[in-house]
N, C-alpha and C positions, 0 to 999 in steps of 0.2 A: 440468618438470611441466606437465601440461595445465591449461587454464583450468578445466575441469570438476572438477579435483582441488584446485585452489586456492580455488574458489568453489563454493557450493551454490546451485542454482536450484530454487526451491520454488513451484510453481503454487498460488495461493491463491484465485483466482476464475477459473473457466473462461470462455472467450470465449462470450458469449451476449448476447441482447437482454434486458435486465432492466427495460425500461420498464413503469411501472405496478405493479411488484412490489418493486423494490429488492432488495438482497442483502447478505449478510454473508460475509466471508472465513472460511477456516479459521482456527483459533487456531494461532499459531506460537510456539514456545519460543525466546525470544531469548537464554536463558542458554547456548545452544550456539554463539553467534557473538560475534565481536569487534565487528563492525559489519554493518549491513544496509541495503539500499536496497529500498524497495517501489516497483515500477514499474507504474503504471496506464496502460493504453493505451485511450483513449476513441475511439469512432467517432461515429455519430450521437448527438446529445444535444439534446433539445428540452424546455424547461422547466428548472427549477432543483431539483436534488437536493442533499442535504447529505452530505458525507463526514466521518465521525467515527471517532476512534481510541479503542477501549476497552481498558484494561489489566486484568490480573488476576494474582493470585499463583498461580492454577491455570488450566488451559485452561477448565474449567467456569465459573469466575467471569468470565473474559473473554467467553466465549460468551453468558453470561447478561446481559452488559452491566449488571451490578449495581454497578459501581464508577464513580466519576466519570471521564468521558473525560479524555484528556490533550491538551495543546497539542502542536503539531508545526510544522516548517518544510517547505515544499515548493519545488521548482523546476519550472518549466513550460517545455516546448519553445517555441522562438522562432517556430515556424511549424507549419502543418498537416503531417500525415504525407504523404509523397511530394512535398514541395516543398523548395526550398532553405531551409536553416537548421532543418529538422525535427530534426536531431541536435544542435542547440545549445540548452543550457538557460540560462534566465534566472537572475537573482540569487535567493537564498533569500528566501521570503516567510513571515512568521510567521502562524500560525493559532491562535486561541484554542481552549480545550477544547470550546467549543460547536460547532466544526466548520467546514468549508470549504464554502461554497455553490458548487456546480458549475454556473455559468451557461453556457448553450449558446454564447453569443458568445465566451466566453473559453476553454472547455475542449473543445469539439467537435473531434474529429480531432486531438487533441494527446496528448503524452506528459507525465505528471506523475510526479515522483520525490520520495519522502519518505525521508530517511535518519535512522538512529538509531545512536549509539555505544552499543552494548549494555553495555559495561563501566560506563557511567554510569547504567544503569537499575537501580532497586532491585528487591528480590525481590517487592515488591507489583506491579511492572510487568513481571514475567518473561514473561508471555504477552500477545500483542496480537491483537485482532480488529478488523478494519475493517468499518464499517457504512455502507451507502449507502442513503439514503431512497428511497421509491418515487415521488417527485414527477415526475421527468422521464419523458416517454414520447414518442418512443423514447429509450432509453439503452443504447447498445452499449458494452461494455467488457470488459477482461480485466485481471488483476493477477498479477504474479509477484514474488516476493521473491528478491533476489540477496544472499547472505550470505557473509561471510568466516568460515568455521568456526574455532573455537578449536583444533581438531585436524584440519588438512587431510589429505587422502589420497585413495586410490582409492575407498574407500567412506565415506559419511557416515552418521552416525546420523540417524534421522528426527527432524524437528522439528515435525511436525504430528500 
């Protein structure tokens, strides 16, 4: 089986400069997956923005960010992109529901990975939206979710 049939790749934030504006990801339905990894790729980052994860029992509730955010763990690449160890991730680091401060010195030109075991998520957390505040300028990033579908195959049902 091909990797694209075993896993589903979902673009949630397109590559762009979001400095001064911030951005929210698409809402994604976690009920269709066993587990997922959200992969953030940061470029230039000046200033400190905040990354927050909002759940919802529906996509509309997650997008509205009307429910209390949830805590998460992340792993950060050991080095900048295009350098030795850029593909090596550090130990998991816990983040409170209040969010992760994306300081330029730590996150610029790095890869950040957040993983969830979807079978452990409740129906109130079925949908997820990621929100990044507008503080940093510039702030270049993209984000893709890689998920293991509950029903792998040639065609996957949409999750956004």
